Biopython code that builds the backbone (N, CA, C, O; Angstrom):
import numpy as np
from Bio.PDB.StructureBuilder import StructureBuilder

atoms = [
    (1, "MET", "N", (33.236, 92.057, 148.833)),
    (1, "MET", "CA", (32.037, 92.793, 148.491)),
    (1, "MET", "C", (32.376, 93.682, 147.293)),
    (1, "MET", "O", (33.392, 94.377, 147.297)),
    (2, "SER", "N", (31.543, 93.655, 146.297)),
    (2, "SER", "CA", (31.760, 94.468, 145.104)),
    (2, "SER", "C", (31.470, 95.939, 145.410)),
    (2, "SER", "O", (30.786, 96.246, 146.386)),
    (3, "PRO", "N", (31.987, 96.846, 144.578)),
    (3, "PRO", "CA", (31.698, 98.271, 144.804)),
    (3, "PRO", "C", (30.202, 98.562, 144.804)),
    (3, "PRO", "O", (29.726, 99.399, 145.572)),
    (4, "GLU", "N", (29.462, 97.870, 143.942)),
    (4, "GLU", "CA", (28.010, 98.071, 143.926)),
    (4, "GLU", "C", (27.388, 97.559, 145.220)),
    (4, "GLU", "O", (26.452, 98.161, 145.746)),
    (5, "GLY", "N", (27.914, 96.443, 145.732)),
    (5, "GLY", "CA", (27.405, 95.879, 146.981)),
    (5, "GLY", "C", (27.657, 96.795, 148.157)),
    (5, "GLY", "O", (26.798, 96.955, 149.024)),
    (6, "ALA", "N", (28.844, 97.403, 148.190)),
    (6, "ALA", "CA", (29.170, 98.329, 149.269)),
    (6, "ALA", "C", (28.279, 99.566, 149.186)),
    (6, "ALA", "O", (27.778, 100.051, 150.201)),
    (7, "GLY", "N", (28.090, 100.064, 147.983)),
    (7, "GLY", "CA", (27.216, 101.224, 147.808)),
    (7, "GLY", "C", (25.798, 100.925, 148.227)),
    (7, "GLY", "O", (25.133, 101.749, 148.854)),
    (8, "SER", "N", (25.340, 99.738, 147.875)),
    (8, "SER", "CA", (23.994, 99.315, 148.251)),
    (8, "SER", "C", (23.868, 99.172, 149.770)),
    (8, "SER", "O", (22.848, 99.535, 150.355)),
    (9, "PHE", "N", (24.911, 98.641, 150.394)),
    (9, "PHE", "CA", (24.926, 98.489, 151.851)),
    (9, "PHE", "C", (24.724, 99.841, 152.532)),
    (9, "PHE", "O", (23.852, 99.992, 153.388)),
    (10, "PHE", "N", (25.535, 100.815, 152.144)),
    (10, "PHE", "CA", (25.459, 102.134, 152.777)),
    (10, "PHE", "C", (24.166, 102.865, 152.402)),
    (10, "PHE", "O", (23.540, 103.495, 153.254)),
    (11, "ARG", "N", (23.774, 102.782, 151.150)),
    (11, "ARG", "CA", (22.563, 103.467, 150.698)),
    (11, "ARG", "C", (21.321, 102.955, 151.420)),
    (11, "ARG", "O", (20.487, 103.747, 151.857)),
    (12, "SER", "N", (21.195, 101.639, 151.547)),
    (12, "SER", "CA", (20.005, 101.068, 152.193)),
    (12, "SER", "C", (19.913, 101.464, 153.660)),
    (12, "SER", "O", (18.819, 101.671, 154.184)),
    (13, "ARG", "N", (21.040, 101.568, 154.312)),
    (13, "ARG", "CA", (21.023, 101.978, 155.719)),
    (13, "ARG", "C", (20.750, 103.474, 155.851)),
    (13, "ARG", "O", (20.018, 103.895, 156.747)),
    (14, "TRP", "N", (21.332, 104.269, 154.970)),
    (14, "TRP", "CA", (21.126, 105.710, 155.019)),
    (14, "TRP", "C", (19.669, 106.072, 154.743)),
    (14, "TRP", "O", (19.134, 107.005, 155.342)),
    (15, "LEU", "N", (19.035, 105.338, 153.842)),
    (15, "LEU", "CA", (17.650, 105.629, 153.463)),
    (15, "LEU", "C", (16.624, 104.973, 154.390)),
    (15, "LEU", "O", (15.420, 105.128, 154.186)),
    (16, "GLY", "N", (17.088, 104.248, 155.398)),
    (16, "GLY", "CA", (16.173, 103.628, 156.352)),
    (16, "GLY", "C", (15.443, 102.417, 155.795)),
    (16, "GLY", "O", (14.337, 102.107, 156.237)),
    (17, "GLN", "N", (16.043, 101.729, 154.833)),
    (17, "GLN", "CA", (15.419, 100.569, 154.214)),
    (17, "GLN", "C", (15.725, 99.271, 154.943)),
    (17, "GLN", "O", (15.168, 98.224, 154.611)),
    (18, "VAL", "N", (16.600, 99.331, 155.926)),
    (18, "VAL", "CA", (16.971, 98.154, 156.712)),
    (18, "VAL", "C", (16.175, 98.196, 158.011)),
    (18, "VAL", "O", (16.070, 99.254, 158.630)),
    (19, "PRO", "N", (15.608, 97.058, 158.440)),
    (19, "PRO", "CA", (14.861, 97.051, 159.702)),
    (19, "PRO", "C", (15.734, 97.550, 160.861)),
    (19, "PRO", "O", (16.919, 97.228, 160.952)),
    (20, "ILE", "N", (15.126, 98.331, 161.729)),
    (20, "ILE", "CA", (15.852, 98.948, 162.841)),
    (20, "ILE", "C", (16.522, 97.902, 163.740)),
    (20, "ILE", "O", (17.615, 98.138, 164.256)),
    (21, "ASP", "N", (15.877, 96.755, 163.927)),
    (21, "ASP", "CA", (16.488, 95.711, 164.763)),
    (21, "ASP", "C", (17.800, 95.215, 164.162)),
    (21, "ASP", "O", (18.789, 95.065, 164.880)),
    (22, "ARG", "N", (17.819, 94.962, 162.864)),
    (22, "ARG", "CA", (19.043, 94.492, 162.209)),
    (22, "ARG", "C", (20.115, 95.579, 162.245)),
    (22, "ARG", "O", (21.284, 95.303, 162.519)),
    (23, "LEU", "N", (19.712, 96.793, 161.971)),
    (23, "LEU", "CA", (20.660, 97.901, 161.950)),
    (23, "LEU", "C", (21.293, 98.120, 163.321)),
    (23, "LEU", "O", (22.507, 98.296, 163.432)),
    (24, "PHE", "N", (20.469, 98.109, 164.354)),
    (24, "PHE", "CA", (20.969, 98.370, 165.707)),
    (24, "PHE", "C", (21.755, 97.184, 166.252)),
    (24, "PHE", "O", (22.915, 97.338, 166.635)),
    (25, "TRP", "N", (21.146, 96.008, 166.291)),
    (25, "TRP", "CA", (21.761, 94.860, 166.956)),
    (25, "TRP", "C", (22.905, 94.255, 166.155)),
    (25, "TRP", "O", (23.988, 94.026, 166.694)),
    (26, "ARG", "N", (22.674, 93.995, 164.874)),
    (26, "ARG", "CA", (23.713, 93.320, 164.097)),
    (26, "ARG", "C", (24.755, 94.302, 163.577)),
    (26, "ARG", "O", (25.945, 94.173, 163.865)),
    (27, "ASP", "N", (24.293, 95.286, 162.807)),
    (27, "ASP", "CA", (25.250, 96.175, 162.144)),
    (27, "ASP", "C", (26.025, 97.036, 163.135)),
    (27, "ASP", "O", (27.248, 97.146, 163.041)),
    (28, "MET", "N", (25.321, 97.641, 164.078)),
    (28, "MET", "CA", (25.981, 98.564, 164.982)),
    (28, "MET", "C", (26.646, 97.842, 166.149)),
    (28, "MET", "O", (27.864, 97.911, 166.309)),
    (29, "LEU", "N", (25.858, 97.156, 166.956)),
    (29, "LEU", "CA", (26.431, 96.563, 168.173)),
    (29, "LEU", "C", (27.379, 95.403, 167.890)),
    (29, "LEU", "O", (28.451, 95.333, 168.492)),
    (30, "LEU", "N", (27.019, 94.504, 167.004)),
    (30, "LEU", "CA", (27.867, 93.337, 166.764)),
    (30, "LEU", "C", (29.034, 93.672, 165.836)),
    (30, "LEU", "O", (30.194, 93.544, 166.227)),
    (31, "VAL", "N", (28.735, 94.097, 164.622)),
    (31, "VAL", "CA", (29.796, 94.341, 163.639)),
    (31, "VAL", "C", (30.585, 95.605, 163.981)),
    (31, "VAL", "O", (31.816, 95.581, 163.978)),
    (32, "GLY", "N", (29.897, 96.701, 164.274)),
    (32, "GLY", "CA", (30.589, 97.949, 164.595)),
    (32, "GLY", "C", (31.494, 97.820, 165.808)),
    (32, "GLY", "O", (32.619, 98.319, 165.811)),
    (33, "THR", "N", (30.998, 97.150, 166.838)),
    (33, "THR", "CA", (31.821, 96.938, 168.034)),
    (33, "THR", "C", (33.007, 96.040, 167.715)),
    (33, "THR", "O", (34.116, 96.284, 168.189)),
    (34, "GLY", "N", (32.783, 95.014, 166.921)),
    (34, "GLY", "CA", (33.876, 94.115, 166.531)),
    (34, "GLY", "C", (34.979, 94.849, 165.776)),
    (34, "GLY", "O", (36.165, 94.635, 166.026)),
    (35, "ILE", "N", (34.578, 95.709, 164.858)),
    (35, "ILE", "CA", (35.560, 96.496, 164.103)),
    (35, "ILE", "C", (36.317, 97.432, 165.039)),
    (35, "ILE", "O", (37.534, 97.572, 164.920)),
    (36, "SER", "N", (35.617, 98.066, 165.956)),
    (36, "SER", "CA", (36.272, 98.983, 166.903)),
    (36, "SER", "C", (37.252, 98.247, 167.805)),
    (36, "SER", "O", (38.352, 98.736, 168.060)),
    (37, "ILE", "N", (36.859, 97.083, 168.285)),
    (37, "ILE", "CA", (37.760, 96.291, 169.138)),
    (37, "ILE", "C", (38.982, 95.852, 168.350)),
    (37, "ILE", "O", (40.105, 95.928, 168.849)),
    (38, "ALA", "N", (38.772, 95.395, 167.121)),
    (38, "ALA", "CA", (39.896, 94.949, 166.289)),
    (38, "ALA", "C", (40.879, 96.091, 166.036)),
    (38, "ALA", "O", (42.092, 95.893, 166.112)),
    (39, "SER", "N", (40.365, 97.278, 165.736)),
    (39, "SER", "CA", (41.274, 98.403, 165.483)),
    (39, "SER", "C", (42.013, 98.809, 166.755)),
    (39, "SER", "O", (43.173, 99.217, 166.692)),
    (40, "SER", "N", (41.357, 98.701, 167.901)),
    (40, "SER", "CA", (42.025, 99.018, 169.166)),
    (40, "SER", "C", (43.129, 98.020, 169.476)),
    (40, "SER", "O", (44.199, 98.399, 169.952)),
    (41, "VAL", "N", (42.874, 96.748, 169.206)),
    (41, "VAL", "CA", (43.887, 95.713, 169.438)),
    (41, "VAL", "C", (45.098, 95.953, 168.541)),
    (41, "VAL", "O", (46.240, 95.884, 168.997)),
    (42, "VAL", "N", (44.845, 96.235, 167.261)),
    (42, "VAL", "CA", (45.953, 96.512, 166.339)),
    (42, "VAL", "C", (46.714, 97.764, 166.794)),
    (42, "VAL", "O", (47.943, 97.796, 166.731)),
    (43, "ALA", "N", (45.996, 98.782, 167.246)),
    (43, "ALA", "CA", (46.656, 99.999, 167.729)),
    (43, "ALA", "C", (47.535, 99.699, 168.951)),
    (43, "ALA", "O", (48.642, 100.224, 169.065)),
    (44, "LEU", "N", (47.046, 98.868, 169.846)),
    (44, "LEU", "CA", (47.850, 98.499, 171.019)),
    (44, "LEU", "C", (49.093, 97.716, 170.614)),
    (44, "LEU", "O", (50.167, 97.909, 171.184)),
    (45, "ILE", "N", (48.945, 96.838, 169.634)),
    (45, "ILE", "CA", (50.107, 96.087, 169.140)),
    (45, "ILE", "C", (51.126, 97.048, 168.539)),
    (45, "ILE", "O", (52.325, 96.934, 168.796)),
    (46, "LEU", "N", (50.641, 97.998, 167.734)),
    (46, "LEU", "CA", (51.545, 98.988, 167.140)),
    (46, "LEU", "C", (52.224, 99.832, 168.211)),
    (46, "LEU", "O", (53.404, 100.162, 168.091)),
    (47, "LEU", "N", (51.484, 100.179, 169.252)),
    (47, "LEU", "CA", (52.068, 100.940, 170.353)),
    (47, "LEU", "C", (53.159, 100.119, 171.045)),
    (47, "LEU", "O", (54.221, 100.640, 171.385)),
    (48, "GLY", "N", (52.880, 98.825, 171.247)),
    (48, "GLY", "CA", (53.876, 97.939, 171.852)),
    (48, "GLY", "C", (55.120, 97.784, 170.998)),
    (48, "GLY", "O", (56.212, 97.554, 171.518)),
    (49, "LEU", "N", (54.959, 97.909, 169.690)),
    (49, "LEU", "CA", (56.097, 97.826, 168.772)),
    (49, "LEU", "C", (56.811, 99.175, 168.615)),
    (49, "LEU", "O", (57.713, 99.326, 167.791)),
    (50, "LYS", "N", (56.382, 100.149, 169.429)),
    (50, "LYS", "CA", (56.967, 101.491, 169.437)),
    (50, "LYS", "C", (56.877, 102.185, 168.073)),
    (50, "LYS", "O", (57.811, 102.857, 167.636)),
    (51, "MET", "N", (55.735, 102.005, 167.421)),
    (51, "MET", "CA", (55.468, 102.701, 166.169)),
    (51, "MET", "C", (55.115, 104.151, 166.481)),
    (51, "MET", "O", (54.784, 104.472, 167.623)),
    (52, "PRO", "N", (55.180, 105.031, 165.482)),
    (52, "PRO", "CA", (54.855, 106.446, 165.734)),
    (52, "PRO", "C", (53.434, 106.612, 166.283)),
    (52, "PRO", "O", (52.500, 105.931, 165.861)),
    (53, "LEU", "N", (53.304, 107.529, 167.225)),
    (53, "LEU", "CA", (52.022, 107.745, 167.888)),
    (53, "LEU", "C", (50.936, 108.142, 166.891)),
    (53, "LEU", "O", (49.781, 107.744, 167.046)),
    (54, "GLY", "N", (51.291, 108.919, 165.875)),
    (54, "GLY", "CA", (50.315, 109.317, 164.863)),
    (54, "GLY", "C", (49.704, 108.109, 164.160)),
    (54, "GLY", "O", (48.500, 108.084, 163.906)),
    (55, "LEU", "N", (50.521, 107.112, 163.846)),
    (55, "LEU", "CA", (50.032, 105.894, 163.212)),
    (55, "LEU", "C", (49.120, 105.123, 164.158)),
    (55, "LEU", "O", (48.061, 104.636, 163.760)),
    (56, "VAL", "N", (49.542, 105.021, 165.408)),
    (56, "VAL", "CA", (48.743, 104.307, 166.415)),
    (56, "VAL", "C", (47.368, 104.963, 166.556)),
    (56, "VAL", "O", (46.349, 104.271, 166.563)),
    (57, "LEU", "N", (47.336, 106.273, 166.665)),
    (57, "LEU", "CA", (46.063, 106.987, 166.804)),
    (57, "LEU", "C", (45.208, 106.871, 165.546)),
    (57, "LEU", "O", (43.988, 106.741, 165.634)),
    (58, "ALA", "N", (45.843, 106.919, 164.379)),
    (58, "ALA", "CA", (45.102, 106.781, 163.122)),
    (58, "ALA", "C", (44.416, 105.420, 163.038)),
    (58, "ALA", "O", (43.264, 105.319, 162.615)),
    (59, "VAL", "N", (45.130, 104.384, 163.442)),
    (59, "VAL", "CA", (44.540, 103.034, 163.419)),
    (59, "VAL", "C", (43.427, 102.935, 164.458)),
    (59, "VAL", "O", (42.365, 102.378, 164.182)),
    (60, "HIS", "N", (43.668, 103.468, 165.638)),
    (60, "HIS", "CA", (42.668, 103.387, 166.702)),
    (60, "HIS", "C", (41.372, 104.105, 166.323)),
    (60, "HIS", "O", (40.280, 103.601, 166.583)),
    (61, "PHE", "N", (41.496, 105.279, 165.710)),
    (61, "PHE", "CA", (40.304, 106.071, 165.385)),
    (61, "PHE", "C", (39.779, 105.842, 163.965)),
    (61, "PHE", "O", (38.826, 106.506, 163.558)),
    (62, "ALA", "N", (40.362, 104.940, 163.217)),
    (62, "ALA", "CA", (39.918, 104.676, 161.845)),
    (62, "ALA", "C", (38.432, 104.297, 161.739)),
    (62, "ALA", "O", (37.785, 104.714, 160.779)),
    (63, "PRO", "N", (37.864, 103.532, 162.674)),
    (63, "PRO", "CA", (36.446, 103.168, 162.533)),
    (63, "PRO", "C", (35.461, 104.277, 162.908)),
    (63, "PRO", "O", (34.257, 104.103, 162.722)),
    (64, "VAL", "N", (35.934, 105.405, 163.426)),
    (64, "VAL", "CA", (35.012, 106.450, 163.905)),
    (64, "VAL", "C", (34.061, 106.947, 162.812)),
    (64, "VAL", "O", (32.870, 107.085, 163.091)),
    (65, "PRO", "N", (34.516, 107.223, 161.591)),
    (65, "PRO", "CA", (33.544, 107.650, 160.570)),
    (65, "PRO", "C", (32.454, 106.612, 160.310)),
    (65, "PRO", "O", (31.288, 106.965, 160.131)),
    (66, "TYR", "N", (32.830, 105.340, 160.290)),
    (66, "TYR", "CA", (31.843, 104.268, 160.099)),
    (66, "TYR", "C", (30.880, 104.225, 161.285)),
    (66, "TYR", "O", (29.677, 104.040, 161.101)),
    (67, "ASN", "N", (31.398, 104.392, 162.485)),
    (67, "ASN", "CA", (30.547, 104.383, 163.675)),
    (67, "ASN", "C", (29.578, 105.565, 163.666)),
    (67, "ASN", "O", (28.417, 105.424, 164.051)),
    (68, "ILE", "N", (30.053, 106.719, 163.231)),
    (68, "ILE", "CA", (29.168, 107.878, 163.121)),
    (68, "ILE", "C", (28.089, 107.612, 162.082)),
    (68, "ILE", "O", (26.919, 107.928, 162.298)),
    (69, "PHE", "N", (28.482, 107.030, 160.955)),
    (69, "PHE", "CA", (27.505, 106.681, 159.926)),
    (69, "PHE", "C", (26.421, 105.758, 160.493)),
    (69, "PHE", "O", (25.231, 105.998, 160.287)),
    (70, "LEU", "N", (26.830, 104.710, 161.200)),
    (70, "LEU", "CA", (25.849, 103.772, 161.763)),
    (70, "LEU", "C", (24.921, 104.458, 162.759)),
    (70, "LEU", "O", (23.718, 104.197, 162.772)),
    (71, "THR", "N", (25.473, 105.328, 163.586)),
    (71, "THR", "CA", (24.649, 106.031, 164.569)),
    (71, "THR", "C", (23.618, 106.914, 163.879)),
    (71, "THR", "O", (22.447, 106.913, 164.259)),
    (72, "ILE", "N", (24.037, 107.655, 162.885)),
    (72, "ILE", "CA", (23.096, 108.511, 162.150)),
    (72, "ILE", "C", (22.066, 107.664, 161.415)),
    (72, "ILE", "O", (20.895, 108.035, 161.347)),
    (73, "ALA", "N", (22.490, 106.527, 160.864)),
    (73, "ALA", "CA", (21.543, 105.638, 160.177)),
    (73, "ALA", "C", (20.492, 105.113, 161.149)),
    (73, "ALA", "O", (19.318, 105.005, 160.793)),
    (74, "VAL", "N", (20.903, 104.785, 162.376)),
    (74, "VAL", "CA", (19.933, 104.344, 163.387)),
    (74, "VAL", "C", (18.967, 105.481, 163.699)),
    (74, "VAL", "O", (17.760, 105.255, 163.787)),
    (75, "TRP", "N", (19.472, 106.687, 163.865)),
    (75, "TRP", "CA", (18.604, 107.828, 164.166)),
    (75, "TRP", "C", (17.607, 108.066, 163.039)),
    (75, "TRP", "O", (16.423, 108.287, 163.291)),
    (76, "ARG", "N", (18.089, 108.020, 161.786)),
    (76, "ARG", "CA", (17.208, 108.256, 160.642)),
    (76, "ARG", "C", (16.139, 107.161, 160.538)),
    (76, "ARG", "O", (14.985, 107.445, 160.217)),
    (77, "THR", "N", (16.524, 105.926, 160.808)),
    (77, "THR", "CA", (15.580, 104.821, 160.722)),
    (77, "THR", "C", (14.613, 104.851, 161.894)),
    (77, "THR", "O", (13.442, 104.502, 161.742)),
    (78, "ALA", "N", (15.090, 105.263, 163.059)),
    (78, "ALA", "CA", (14.241, 105.299, 164.253)),
    (78, "ALA", "C", (13.103, 106.296, 164.101)),
    (78, "ALA", "O", (12.039, 106.121, 164.694)),
    (79, "GLU", "N", (13.321, 107.342, 163.307)),
    (79, "GLU", "CA", (12.255, 108.319, 163.082)),
    (79, "GLU", "C", (11.023, 107.669, 162.457)),
    (79, "GLU", "O", (9.901, 108.139, 162.646)),
    (80, "LYS", "N", (11.240, 106.589, 161.713)),
    (80, "LYS", "CA", (10.152, 105.910, 161.011)),
    (80, "LYS", "C", (9.616, 104.715, 161.798)),
    (80, "LYS", "O", (8.666, 104.061, 161.367)),
    (81, "SER", "N", (10.223, 104.430, 162.947)),
    (81, "SER", "CA", (9.886, 103.216, 163.700)),
    (81, "SER", "C", (9.019, 103.534, 164.906)),
    (81, "SER", "O", (8.648, 104.684, 165.141)),
    (82, "GLY", "N", (8.704, 102.492, 165.666)),
    (82, "GLY", "CA", (7.801, 102.622, 166.798)),
    (82, "GLY", "C", (8.463, 103.086, 168.075)),
    (82, "GLY", "O", (9.515, 103.726, 168.054)),
    (83, "ALA", "N", (7.825, 102.750, 169.203)),
    (83, "ALA", "CA", (8.241, 103.256, 170.516)),
    (83, "ALA", "C", (9.611, 102.727, 170.944)),
    (83, "ALA", "O", (10.386, 103.459, 171.560)),
    (84, "LYS", "N", (9.918, 101.477, 170.630)),
    (84, "LYS", "CA", (11.209, 100.931, 171.069)),
    (84, "LYS", "C", (12.379, 101.636, 170.392)),
    (84, "LYS", "O", (13.518, 101.528, 170.844)),
    (85, "ALA", "N", (12.098, 102.352, 169.315)),
    (85, "ALA", "CA", (13.151, 103.069, 168.605)),
    (85, "ALA", "C", (13.767, 104.162, 169.476)),
    (85, "ALA", "O", (14.942, 104.485, 169.299)),
    (86, "SER", "N", (13.018, 104.735, 170.402)),
    (86, "SER", "CA", (13.579, 105.779, 171.264)),
    (86, "SER", "C", (14.684, 105.215, 172.159)),
    (86, "SER", "O", (15.665, 105.900, 172.448)),
    (87, "LEU", "N", (14.520, 103.971, 172.595)),
    (87, "LEU", "CA", (15.586, 103.329, 173.371)),
    (87, "LEU", "C", (16.808, 103.074, 172.498)),
    (87, "LEU", "O", (17.944, 103.177, 172.962)),
    (88, "MET", "N", (16.573, 102.741, 171.237)),
    (88, "MET", "CA", (17.684, 102.514, 170.317)),
    (88, "MET", "C", (18.405, 103.825, 170.003)),
    (88, "MET", "O", (19.611, 103.820, 169.760)),
    (89, "LEU", "N", (17.685, 104.939, 170.004)),
    (89, "LEU", "CA", (18.321, 106.250, 169.830)),
    (89, "LEU", "C", (19.308, 106.507, 170.964)),
    (89, "LEU", "O", (20.456, 106.888, 170.730)),
    (90, "LEU", "N", (18.851, 106.297, 172.184)),
    (90, "LEU", "CA", (19.707, 106.482, 173.346)),
    (90, "LEU", "C", (20.875, 105.501, 173.318)),
    (90, "LEU", "O", (22.024, 105.879, 173.547)),
    (91, "GLY", "N", (20.565, 104.233, 173.034)),
    (91, "GLY", "CA", (21.610, 103.206, 172.977)),
    (91, "GLY", "C", (22.669, 103.513, 171.934)),
    (91, "GLY", "O", (23.860, 103.312, 172.174)),
    (92, "SER", "N", (22.238, 104.000, 170.774)),
    (92, "SER", "CA", (23.207, 104.305, 169.718)),
    (92, "SER", "C", (24.096, 105.490, 170.101)),
    (92, "SER", "O", (25.288, 105.495, 169.791)),
    (93, "ALA", "N", (23.531, 106.484, 170.767)),
    (93, "ALA", "CA", (24.333, 107.626, 171.205)),
    (93, "ALA", "C", (25.371, 107.189, 172.251)),
    (93, "ALA", "O", (26.532, 107.592, 172.188)),
    (94, "LEU", "N", (24.942, 106.368, 173.201)),
    (94, "LEU", "CA", (25.869, 105.871, 174.223)),
    (94, "LEU", "C", (26.940, 104.975, 173.606)),
    (94, "LEU", "O", (28.104, 105.020, 174.002)),
    (95, "TRP", "N", (26.532, 104.162, 172.633)),
    (95, "TRP", "CA", (27.480, 103.288, 171.943)),
    (95, "TRP", "C", (28.535, 104.110, 171.216)),
    (95, "TRP", "O", (29.722, 103.790, 171.282)),
    (96, "LEU", "N", (28.114, 105.165, 170.522)),
    (96, "LEU", "CA", (29.055, 106.001, 169.793)),
    (96, "LEU", "C", (30.064, 106.642, 170.752)),
    (96, "LEU", "O", (31.263, 106.667, 170.473)),
    (97, "ILE", "N", (29.579, 107.152, 171.866)),
    (97, "ILE", "CA", (30.471, 107.750, 172.862)),
    (97, "ILE", "C", (31.461, 106.711, 173.358)),
    (97, "ILE", "O", (32.654, 106.991, 173.472)),
    (98, "ALA", "N", (30.977, 105.520, 173.652)),
    (98, "ALA", "CA", (31.854, 104.459, 174.161)),
    (98, "ALA", "C", (32.911, 104.047, 173.138)),
    (98, "ALA", "O", (34.069, 103.827, 173.492)),
    (99, "THR", "N", (32.513, 103.943, 171.873)),
    (99, "THR", "CA", (33.498, 103.498, 170.869)),
    (99, "THR", "C", (34.528, 104.578, 170.574)),
    (99, "THR", "O", (35.647, 104.256, 170.175)),
    (100, "VAL", "N", (34.189, 105.834, 170.755)),
    (100, "VAL", "CA", (35.158, 106.903, 170.512)),
    (100, "VAL", "C", (36.087, 107.070, 171.716)),
    (100, "VAL", "O", (37.286, 107.292, 171.550)),
    (101, "VAL", "N", (35.538, 106.963, 172.917)),
    (101, "VAL", "CA", (36.326, 107.211, 174.127)),
    (101, "VAL", "C", (37.228, 106.026, 174.474)),
    (101, "VAL", "O", (38.369, 106.211, 174.895)),
    (102, "ILE", "N", (36.722, 104.834, 174.299)),
    (102, "ILE", "CA", (37.487, 103.640, 174.734)),
    (102, "ILE", "C", (38.441, 103.182, 173.676)),
    (102, "ILE", "O", (39.157, 102.200, 173.873)),
]
sb = StructureBuilder()
sb.init_structure("model")
sb.init_model(0)
sb.init_chain("A")
sb.init_seg("    ")
for serial, (resi, resn, name, xyz) in enumerate(atoms, 1):
    if name == "N":
        sb.init_residue(resn, " ", resi, " ")
    sb.init_atom(name, np.array(xyz, "f"), 0.0, 1.0, " ", f" {name:<3s}", serial, name[0])
structure = sb.get_structure()
């Protein structure tokens, strides 16, 4: 992805230009969860290799800023959406808690 493409990706989500269904289901639940699982697996491998705990924790928590961004983007987009958006607000908050705690 080019730098302009990455900027466009984040800008469109921040400004609520992406449909709430795509943002919630694909970007947050599918991609965000996949990234969180991948970082956790790598962190566990590093822990098994007896790497420094600071490195293990850094790898494990690396996706948290992205997850926070996605959650806020869902909240901002939900303000402009219909009734089902309130369920997505709750779902995104629970998802964020789960990805940080687990």
